[in-house]
C-alpha positions in Angstrom: 10.0 -32.2 -10.0 9.5 -29.6 -7.3 5.9 -29.2 -8.3 5.3 -32.9 -7.6 7.0 -32.7 -4.3 5.0 -29.7 -3.4 1.7 -31.5 -4.2 2.8 -34.5 -2.2 3.7 -32.3 0.6 0.3 -30.5 0.5 -1.6 -33.8 0.2 0.4 -35.1 3.2 -0.4 -32.0 5.3 -4.1 -32.3 4.5 -4.0 -36.1 5.3 -2.3 -35.4 8.7 -4.8 -32.6 9.4 -7.7 -35.0 8.6 -6.3 -37.7 10.7 -5.8 -35.3 13.6 -9.4 -34.0 13.1 -10.6 -37.7 13.2 -8.6 -38.5 16.3 -10.1 -35.4 18.0 -13.7 -36.5 17.1 -12.9 -40.1 18.3 -11.6 -38.6 21.7 -14.9 -36.7 22.0 -16.9 -39.8 21.2 -14.9 -41.9 23.7 -15.5 -39.3 26.4 -19.2 -39.4 25.6 -19.3 -43.1 25.6 -17.4 -43.3 28.9 -19.8 -40.8 30.5 -22.8 -42.7 29.3 -21.5 -46.0 30.8 -20.7 -44.3 34.0 -24.2 -42.7 34.3 -25.9 -45.9 33.3 -24.1 -48.1 35.8 -25.1 -46.3 38.9 -27.2 -48.4 41.4 -30.1 -46.2 42.1 -32.6 -49.1 41.3 -33.9 -49.7 44.7 -37.5 -50.8 44.1 -40.5 -49.7 46.1 -41.4 -51.9 49.1 -44.2 -54.2 48.1 -47.3 -54.2 50.2 -47.2 -58.0 50.7 -43.4 -58.2 51.4 -42.1 -61.4 52.8 -40.1 -60.8 56.1 -36.4 -61.3 56.0 -36.3 -64.4 58.3 -39.3 -66.0 56.4 -37.5 -65.2 53.2 -34.3 -66.9 54.5 -36.4 -70.0 55.3 -38.1 -69.9 52.0 -35.0 -69.7 50.0 -33.4 -72.5 52.1 -36.4 -74.7 51.3 -36.2 -73.7 47.6 -32.5 -74.6 47.5 -33.4 -78.1 48.9 -36.3 -78.4 46.5 -34.3 -77.5 43.5 -31.5 -79.8 44.4 -33.9 -82.7 45.1 -35.4 -82.4 41.6 -32.8 -84.9 40.2 -33.0 -87.5 43.1 -35.5 -90.3 43.0 -38.3 -90.1 45.6 -39.8 -93.1 47.3 -42.0 -93.8 44.2 -38.8 -94.0 42.2 -39.8 -90.8 40.3 -37.2 -88.1 39.5 -37.4 -84.6 38.0 -40.4 -83.8 40.2 -40.9 -80.1 40.8 -41.2 -79.6 44.4 -41.5 -75.7 44.3 -45.2 -75.8 44.4 -44.9 -77.7 47.7 -42.6 -75.0 49.1 -45.0 -72.2 48.1 -47.9 -74.2 49.7 -45.9 -74.7 52.9 -45.3 -71.0 53.4 -48.8 -70.1 52.0 -47.5 -67.7 49.4 -47.7 -67.7 45.6 -44.9 -67.5 43.1 -45.8 -63.8 42.3 -45.5 -62.7 45.9 -42.1 -64.4 46.1 -41.0 -62.8 42.8 -41.9 -59.2 44.1 -40.2 -59.8 47.4 -37.2 -61.4 45.8 -36.7 -58.4 43.4 -37.1 -55.9 46.3 -34.4 -57.7 48.3 -32.2 -58.1 45.3 -32.3 -54.3 44.8 -31.1 -54.0 48.4 -28.0 -56.1 47.9 -26.8 -56.0 51.5 -30.0 -57.3 53.0 -30.2 -60.0 50.3 -26.6 -61.2 50.9 -27.5 -61.6 54.7 -30.6 -63.5 53.8 -28.7 -65.9 51.4 -25.9 -66.3 54.0 -28.3 -67.2 56.7 -30.0 -69.7 54.4 -26.6 -71.2 53.5 -25.5 -71.3 57.0 -28.6 -73.2 58.1 -28.2 -75.8 55.2 -24.6 -76.3 56.2 -25.8 -77.0 59.8 -28.4 -79.4 58.7 -25.8 -81.1 56.5 -23.5 -81.6 59.5 -26.4 -82.9 61.7 -27.4 -85.4 59.0 -23.9 -86.5 58.4 -23.5 -87.2 62.2 -26.7 -89.1 62.3 -25.6 -91.1 59.3 -22.3 -91.9 60.9 -24.1 -93.0 64.0 -26.6 -95.2 62.2 -23.8 -96.7 60.1 -21.9 -97.6 63.3 -25.0 -99.1 64.9 -25.7 -101.1 61.6 -22.1 -102.4 61.7 -22.4 -103.4 65.3 -25.7 -105.2 64.6 -24.2 -107.1 61.7 -21.2 -108.0 63.9 -23.5 -109.3 66.6 -25.6 -111.3 64.0 -22.3 -112.8 62.6 -21.2 -113.7 66.1 -24.6 -115.2 67.1 -24.5 -117.2 63.9 -21.1 -118.6 64.8 -22.2 -119.4 68.3 -25.4 -121.1 66.9 -23.2 -123.1 64.5 -20.9 -124.2 67.2 -23.9 -125.2 69.4 -25.4 -127.2 66.5 -22.0 -129.0 66.1 -22.1 -129.9 69.7 -25.6 -131.2 69.5 -24.8 -133.2 66.4 -21.6 -134.6 67.7 -21.9 -138.1 69.1 -21.5 -138.4 72.8 -18.5 -140.6 73.8 
């Protein structure tokens, strides 16, 4: 019986040694994998400045117009058409092509601080326009309500005048 116990003890020792060796190899693999991820995640990907780079202020206006064009895709226009792609009109307005925009956009994306300022400027401008149009809509709605009220008042006056004209004089 001691022989069987000795064999089991030896196989257990071998098993434990193999497990420890495997754990050691896994640790090395883990360290290597972690190092690889850390090296690959560095942000040294700032692109070279394109020759035909769109200036920051123009880029902000362009992105603002593109936001409007992309959101208006699902709204019917005066010809009752929807899903119209207005991006070509934006490119035409700024006299650029999509390739120039793409190169400039990639360059600014690689410089995230500049790109964030461009996007914030475009968003602030859109918010200001939204507030302006909301104020105009409120004003026009109040004028329209006043006009309807005047028309109703005038209609009541005309009805009372007609009643007076039709009423027999006594």
